[in-house]
C-alpha positions as CSV (number, residue, x, y, z in Angstrom):
1,X,-4.3,39.1,121.0
2,X,-4.1,38.6,117.2
3,X,-4.8,42.3,116.6
4,X,-2.1,43.3,119.2
5,X,0.5,41.1,117.5
6,X,-0.5,42.7,114.1
7,X,-0.1,46.2,115.6
8,X,3.3,45.3,117.1
9,X,4.6,43.9,113.8
10,X,3.3,47.0,111.9
11,X,5.1,49.2,114.5
12,X,8.3,47.2,114.3
13,X,8.2,47.5,110.5
14,X,7.6,51.3,110.7
15,X,10.6,51.6,113.2
16,X,12.8,49.5,110.9
17,X,11.8,51.6,107.9
18,X,12.5,54.8,109.9
19,X,16.0,53.5,110.9
20,X,16.7,52.5,107.3
21,X,15.7,55.9,106.0
22,X,17.8,57.6,108.6
23,X,20.8,55.4,107.7
24,X,20.3,56.2,104.0
25,X,20.1,60.0,104.7
26,X,23.4,59.8,106.7
27,X,25.1,57.8,103.9
28,X,24.0,60.3,101.3
29,X,25.4,63.2,103.4
30,X,28.7,61.3,103.7
31,X,28.8,60.6,100.0
32,X,28.0,64.2,99.2
33,X,31.0,65.4,101.2
34,X,33.3,63.3,98.9
35,X,31.6,64.1,95.6
36,X,33.8,66.2,93.4
37,X,32.5,68.5,90.6
38,X,34.0,68.4,87.2
39,X,36.0,71.5,87.9
40,X,37.4,69.9,91.1
41,X,38.5,66.8,89.1
42,X,40.3,69.0,86.6
43,X,42.1,70.9,89.3
44,X,43.0,67.6,91.1
45,X,44.3,66.1,87.8
46,X,46.3,69.2,87.1
47,X,48.0,69.0,90.5
48,X,48.9,65.3,90.0
49,X,50.2,65.9,86.5
50,X,52.3,68.9,87.7
51,X,53.7,66.8,90.5
52,X,54.7,64.0,88.1
53,X,56.2,66.4,85.6
54,X,58.2,68.1,88.4
55,X,59.5,64.9,89.7
56,X,60.6,63.8,86.2
57,X,62.3,67.1,85.6
58,X,64.0,67.0,89.0
59,X,65.2,63.4,88.3
60,X,66.6,64.3,85.0
61,X,68.3,67.3,86.4
62,X,69.8,65.2,89.3
63,X,71.0,62.5,86.8
64,X,72.6,65.1,84.5
65,X,74.4,66.6,87.5
66,X,75.7,63.2,88.5
67,X,76.8,62.5,84.9
68,X,78.7,65.8,84.8
69,X,80.4,65.2,88.1
70,X,81.3,61.7,87.0
71,X,82.7,63.0,83.7
72,X,84.7,65.7,85.5
73,X,86.2,63.1,87.8
74,X,87.0,60.7,85.0
75,X,88.8,63.4,83.1
76,X,91.4,63.4,85.9
77,X,91.9,59.6,85.9
78,X,94.0,57.7,86.5
79,X,94.8,59.5,89.7
80,X,97.7,58.5,91.9
81,X,96.5,58.4,95.5
82,X,99.7,57.3,97.1
83,X,102.9,55.4,96.1
84,X,101.0,52.1,95.9
85,X,97.4,53.1,95.0
86,X,95.9,54.5,91.8
87,X,92.2,55.4,91.3
88,X,91.3,54.2,87.8
89,X,87.5,54.5,87.6
90,X,84.5,55.9,89.3
91,X,80.7,55.7,88.9
92,X,78.2,58.0,90.5
93,X,74.6,56.9,90.9
94,X,71.7,58.3,92.9
95,X,72.0,55.7,95.6
96,X,75.7,55.0,95.7
97,X,79.2,55.8,94.4
98,X,81.7,53.1,93.2
99,X,85.4,53.5,93.1
100,X,88.0,51.2,91.4
101,X,91.6,51.2,92.4
102,X,94.8,49.4,91.2
103,X,97.4,48.4,93.7
104,X,101.0,48.4,92.4
105,X,102.5,46.2,95.1
106,X,99.9,43.7,96.4
107,X,102.4,42.3,99.0
108,X,102.4,45.7,100.7
109,X,98.6,46.0,100.7
110,X,96.5,45.3,103.8
111,X,92.8,44.8,102.9
112,X,91.5,45.1,106.5
113,X,93.5,48.3,107.3
114,X,92.5,49.8,103.9
115,X,88.8,49.2,104.6
116,X,89.2,50.7,108.1
117,X,91.0,53.8,106.9
118,X,88.5,54.4,104.1
119,X,85.6,54.0,106.5
120,X,87.2,56.6,108.8
121,X,87.8,58.9,105.9
122,X,84.2,58.6,104.6
123,X,82.7,59.0,108.0
124,X,84.8,61.9,109.0
125,X,82.8,64.0,106.5
126,X,79.5,65.0,108.1
127,X,77.8,65.3,104.7
128,X,78.7,61.7,103.9
129,X,77.4,60.4,107.2
130,X,74.2,62.4,106.9
131,X,73.5,61.2,103.4
132,X,74.1,57.6,104.3
133,X,71.8,57.8,107.3
134,X,68.9,59.9,105.8
135,X,68.9,58.5,102.2
136,X,70.5,55.1,102.5
137,X,73.5,56.2,100.3
138,X,76.5,53.9,100.1
139,X,80.1,53.9,99.0
140,X,81.5,50.9,97.2
141,X,85.3,50.2,96.8
142,X,87.1,47.7,94.5
143,X,90.9,47.1,94.8
144,X,92.7,45.0,92.1
145,X,96.2,44.2,91.1
146,X,97.7,45.5,87.8
147,X,96.7,42.1,86.4
148,X,93.1,42.5,87.5
149,X,93.1,40.1,90.4
150,X,90.8,41.1,93.2
151,X,92.4,42.1,96.4
152,X,89.4,43.3,98.3
153,X,85.9,44.7,97.8
154,X,83.8,46.5,100.4
155,X,80.8,48.7,100.8
156,X,80.3,51.4,103.4
157,X,76.6,51.8,104.3
158,X,76.7,53.3,107.8
159,X,79.0,55.2,110.1
160,X,79.4,54.1,113.7
């Protein structure tokens, strides 16, 4: 009986060692699949660096384009929009545009109707609607009196 137990233990140990070796071989194969040679690391690094440089170059190009557009628009300011409204400043950024207006006769200004009309105008342009939806772009408007008192401020983030 003692000898039988000893043989069983030895057999169990051998099976355990066999399973352990099998597991280690499987793990080594998996690790070998993910091992990169020095040349592979250099290529991978080059792709990452090229992507980063491309992104920085594109960002600078896009920012410069926005600055040129903003400067062109500002060169035409102040711009009379109607008999009561004058566009006095603009700011273009990657995620939103901001417009500042001065109202000559505040008693003839309806903030709710103005916001509604501007919303309709912005959303009538398919490019504006698409940009807001896909990229989260927004349009911000500020209306003031000649004295600088706030009449209304609103932001358009979606078209319905």
